[in-house]
C-alpha positions as CSV (number, residue, x, y, z in Angstrom):
1,X,15.6,-37.1,-16.8
2,X,17.3,-36.5,-13.4
3,X,19.3,-34.2,-15.8
4,X,16.3,-32.1,-16.7
5,X,15.5,-31.6,-13.0
6,X,18.9,-30.5,-11.8
7,X,18.8,-27.9,-14.8
8,X,15.7,-26.8,-13.6
9,X,16.5,-26.8,-9.8
10,X,19.3,-24.5,-10.8
11,X,18.0,-22.0,-12.8
12,X,15.0,-22.0,-10.4
13,X,17.3,-21.1,-7.7
14,X,19.1,-18.2,-10.1
15,X,15.9,-16.8,-11.4
16,X,14.4,-16.1,-7.8
17,X,17.6,-14.7,-6.6
18,X,18.0,-12.3,-9.1
19,X,14.5,-11.1,-9.5
20,X,14.8,-10.6,-5.6
21,X,17.8,-8.3,-5.8
22,X,15.4,-6.3,-8.8
23,X,12.1,-6.5,-7.2
24,X,13.7,-5.4,-4.2
25,X,15.1,-2.2,-6.1
26,X,12.2,-1.4,-8.1
27,X,8.8,-0.6,-6.7
28,X,6.8,-0.7,-9.9
29,X,5.7,-3.8,-9.3
30,X,2.6,-4.2,-11.3
31,X,4.4,-3.1,-14.6
32,X,7.0,-6.1,-14.2
33,X,4.1,-8.4,-13.4
34,X,2.4,-7.4,-16.8
35,X,5.9,-8.0,-18.7
36,X,6.7,-11.2,-16.7
37,X,3.5,-12.3,-18.2
38,X,3.5,-11.5,-21.6
39,X,6.8,-13.1,-22.3
40,X,5.8,-16.2,-20.4
41,X,3.1,-16.5,-22.9
42,X,5.6,-15.6,-26.0
43,X,7.9,-18.6,-24.4
44,X,4.6,-20.7,-24.9
45,X,3.8,-19.8,-27.9
46,X,6.8,-20.7,-29.5
47,X,6.7,-24.0,-27.7
48,X,3.6,-24.6,-29.4
49,X,4.8,-23.9,-33.1
50,X,7.4,-26.0,-33.2
51,X,5.3,-28.8,-31.5
52,X,3.3,-28.1,-34.3
53,X,5.8,-28.5,-37.2
54,X,7.0,-32.0,-35.3
55,X,3.9,-32.9,-35.9
56,X,3.1,-32.1,-39.2
57,X,6.4,-33.0,-40.2
58,X,6.8,-36.4,-38.6
59,X,4.4,-39.3,-39.3
60,X,2.4,-41.5,-36.7
61,X,5.3,-44.3,-36.2
62,X,6.3,-46.3,-33.2
63,X,6.1,-44.2,-30.1
64,X,5.1,-40.7,-32.0
65,X,1.4,-41.2,-31.4
66,X,2.2,-41.3,-27.2
67,X,4.4,-38.8,-27.5
68,X,2.2,-36.2,-29.3
69,X,-0.7,-37.1,-26.9
70,X,1.5,-36.8,-23.7
71,X,2.8,-33.3,-24.8
72,X,-0.1,-31.7,-26.0
73,X,-1.9,-32.8,-22.7
74,X,0.9,-31.5,-20.8
75,X,0.9,-28.1,-23.1
76,X,-2.6,-27.4,-22.8
77,X,-2.5,-28.0,-19.0
78,X,0.4,-25.4,-18.6
79,X,-1.4,-22.9,-20.7
80,X,-4.1,-23.1,-18.1
81,X,-1.8,-22.7,-15.1
82,X,-0.3,-19.7,-16.7
83,X,-3.6,-18.2,-17.6
84,X,-4.9,-17.8,-14.1
85,X,-4.9,-14.7,-12.0
86,X,-2.3,-16.3,-9.6
87,X,-0.4,-18.4,-10.1
88,X,1.0,-21.9,-8.1
89,X,4.8,-22.7,-8.5
90,X,4.0,-26.1,-7.5
91,X,1.8,-26.6,-10.9
92,X,3.4,-24.7,-12.9
93,X,7.2,-25.9,-12.2
94,X,5.8,-29.4,-12.5
95,X,4.4,-29.1,-15.5
96,X,6.9,-27.8,-17.4
97,X,9.3,-30.4,-15.9
98,X,6.8,-33.4,-17.1
99,X,6.3,-31.4,-20.6
100,X,10.5,-31.2,-21.0
101,X,11.2,-34.6,-19.6
102,X,8.4,-36.2,-22.3
103,X,10.2,-34.4,-25.2
104,X,14.0,-35.2,-24.2
105,X,12.8,-38.5,-23.7
106,X,11.4,-39.1,-27.2
107,X,13.9,-36.9,-28.9
108,X,16.9,-39.2,-27.3
109,X,14.7,-42.1,-28.3
110,X,13.3,-41.9,-31.9
111,X,12.5,-38.1,-32.8
112,X,16.5,-37.1,-33.6
113,X,16.8,-40.2,-35.6
114,X,13.9,-39.8,-37.8
115,X,14.5,-36.0,-38.3
116,X,18.2,-37.0,-39.6
117,X,17.1,-39.6,-42.1
118,X,13.3,-38.6,-42.8
119,X,13.7,-34.8,-43.6
120,X,15.9,-31.8,-44.5
121,X,16.0,-30.2,-40.8
122,X,18.7,-30.2,-38.6
123,X,17.8,-32.4,-36.0
124,X,20.2,-30.8,-32.9
125,X,18.9,-26.9,-34.1
126,X,15.3,-28.0,-33.4
127,X,16.1,-29.4,-30.1
128,X,18.5,-26.3,-29.2
129,X,15.2,-24.3,-30.0
130,X,12.6,-26.3,-28.1
131,X,14.8,-26.7,-24.9
132,X,15.6,-22.5,-25.2
133,X,12.0,-21.4,-25.2
134,X,10.8,-23.9,-22.4
135,X,14.3,-22.3,-20.5
136,X,13.1,-19.0,-21.2
137,X,9.5,-19.8,-19.8
138,X,10.4,-21.2,-17.2
139,X,12.6,-18.2,-16.0
140,X,9.5,-15.8,-17.1
141,X,7.2,-17.9,-14.9
142,X,9.3,-17.9,-11.5
143,X,9.3,-14.1,-12.4
144,X,6.1,-13.6,-12.8
145,X,5.3,-16.0,-9.4
146,X,7.8,-14.0,-7.3
147,X,6.1,-10.8,-8.5
148,X,2.7,-12.0,-7.7
149,X,4.1,-12.9,-4.1
150,X,5.6,-9.4,-3.8
151,X,2.6,-7.6,-4.3
152,X,0.7,-8.1,-0.8
153,X,4.0,-7.8,1.0
154,X,4.2,-4.1,-0.8
155,X,0.8,-3.3,-0.2
156,X,1.0,-4.1,3.5
157,X,4.5,-2.3,3.9
158,X,3.2,0.6,2.5
159,X,-0.1,0.5,5.1
160,X,2.0,0.2,7.5
161,X,4.5,3.1,6.6
162,X,1.3,5.3,6.4
163,X,0.3,4.3,9.7
164,X,3.4,5.1,10.9
165,X,3.4,8.4,9.1
166,X,-0.2,9.3,10.6
167,X,0.9,8.5,14.4
168,X,4.0,10.6,14.1
169,X,2.4,13.6,12.7
170,X,3.2,16.3,15.1
171,X,0.8,18.1,17.2
172,X,0.8,21.6,16.9
173,X,3.0,23.6,19.6
174,X,0.9,26.0,22.0
175,X,1.3,29.5,21.1
176,X,3.0,31.2,24.3
177,X,3.0,34.4,23.4
178,X,-0.5,34.3,22.0
179,X,-1.6,33.3,25.4
180,X,0.0,35.7,27.3
181,X,-1.5,38.6,25.1
182,X,-4.9,37.0,25.9
183,X,-4.3,36.8,29.4
184,X,-3.1,40.6,29.5
185,X,-6.2,41.3,27.7
186,X,-8.5,39.6,30.5
187,X,-6.7,41.2,33.3
188,X,-6.8,44.2,31.5
189,X,-10.6,43.4,31.3
190,X,-10.6,42.7,34.8
191,X,-9.4,45.5,36.0
192,X,-11.7,47.8,34.2
193,X,-14.3,46.0,35.7
194,X,-12.8,46.4,39.4
195,X,-12.4,50.4,38.5
196,X,-15.8,50.7,37.5
197,X,-17.2,48.6,40.3
198,X,-14.9,50.8,42.4
199,X,-16.4,53.9,40.7
200,X,-20.1,52.8,41.2
201,X,-19.2,51.9,44.6
202,X,-17.8,55.6,45.7
203,X,-20.7,57.4,44.0
204,X,-23.3,55.5,45.7
205,X,-21.3,56.0,49.3
206,X,-21.2,60.2,48.0
207,X,-24.5,59.9,47.2
208,X,-25.5,58.4,50.7
209,X,-23.5,60.9,52.6
210,X,-24.7,63.8,51.0
211,X,-28.5,62.6,51.6
212,X,-27.1,62.1,55.1
213,X,-25.8,65.2,55.4
214,X,-29.2,66.9,54.0
215,X,-31.4,64.9,55.8
216,X,-29.2,65.9,59.4
217,X,-30.1,69.8,58.1
218,X,-33.6,69.3,58.0
219,X,-34.0,67.2,61.1
220,X,-31.5,70.2,62.6
221,X,-34.1,73.3,61.5
222,X,-37.5,71.7,62.8
223,X,-35.3,70.9,65.8
224,X,-34.6,74.8,66.3
225,X,-37.9,75.9,65.3
226,X,-39.8,73.5,67.7
227,X,-37.4,75.2,70.6
228,X,-38.4,78.9,69.0
229,X,-42.1,78.0,69.3
230,X,-41.6,76.4,72.8
231,X,-40.3,79.8,73.9
232,X,-42.7,82.0,72.4
233,X,-45.2,79.8,73.8
234,X,-44.0,80.1,77.4
235,X,-43.6,84.1,77.0
236,X,-47.2,84.4,76.3
C-alpha cells in the first residue's frame, strides 16, 4: 500500500510539472481539456474491461467476493468523479489510490496464484495491463484537473489584458495646422466685418456732413433773403 501511494505521488508531481509547462505554451486550453477527458474515459473503460474478464474467469472463492464488491464500488465512484463538469483532485486521486490498493492487495494475496493454477492466462501480464491503465488514468486525470484550473486564470488574464489595451488607447493629437487655418479664417472674417463696419460708419459720416452742409446753405439763403427784404422796407 505504501509503494502504491509513493508511486502515485511521484507520478502526480511529474505530470503536474510537464503539463504546467505545456499548458503555459499552448493557448488552446479547451481542446486540451476535452482531449484529457477523452483519454481518462478510455483508460477507465480498459480497467472495467479487465475487471469484467477477471470476474468472469475466477469463481467466487475465498476473498474473491469481497474483492469484487470493493473494487466495483470504487470503480463506480471514480467514474462519478470523472464525469463531473469540474473534477475534484482530492476525490479523484483518493478513489484511484483506493482502487489500485484493493487490486494490488488482492492480486498478491490470492488472484495471482489462482490465475496461474486455474486459468491459461499469464497473471503477470494481466497485472501489468491493469497497472498500466491505472497509471494512464491517473496521468490524464491530473492533466484534466490542471487544465480546468488554468481556464479561469486565462480568462482573467485575457480580461486584464483587454482592460489594459482599452486604457492604453492613444488619444488623437490635436491638428495644429487645422487650428491655424481656422484661426486665420476667423481673423479674416473679423477683419472683413471690421472693414464693413468702418465703411458703414464712414458713409454715415459723409452723409451727415453732406446734410449739414446743405442745411447750412439753406439757412444762409434764407438769411440773405430776410436782409434784402428789410432793406427794401426801409427804402420805402
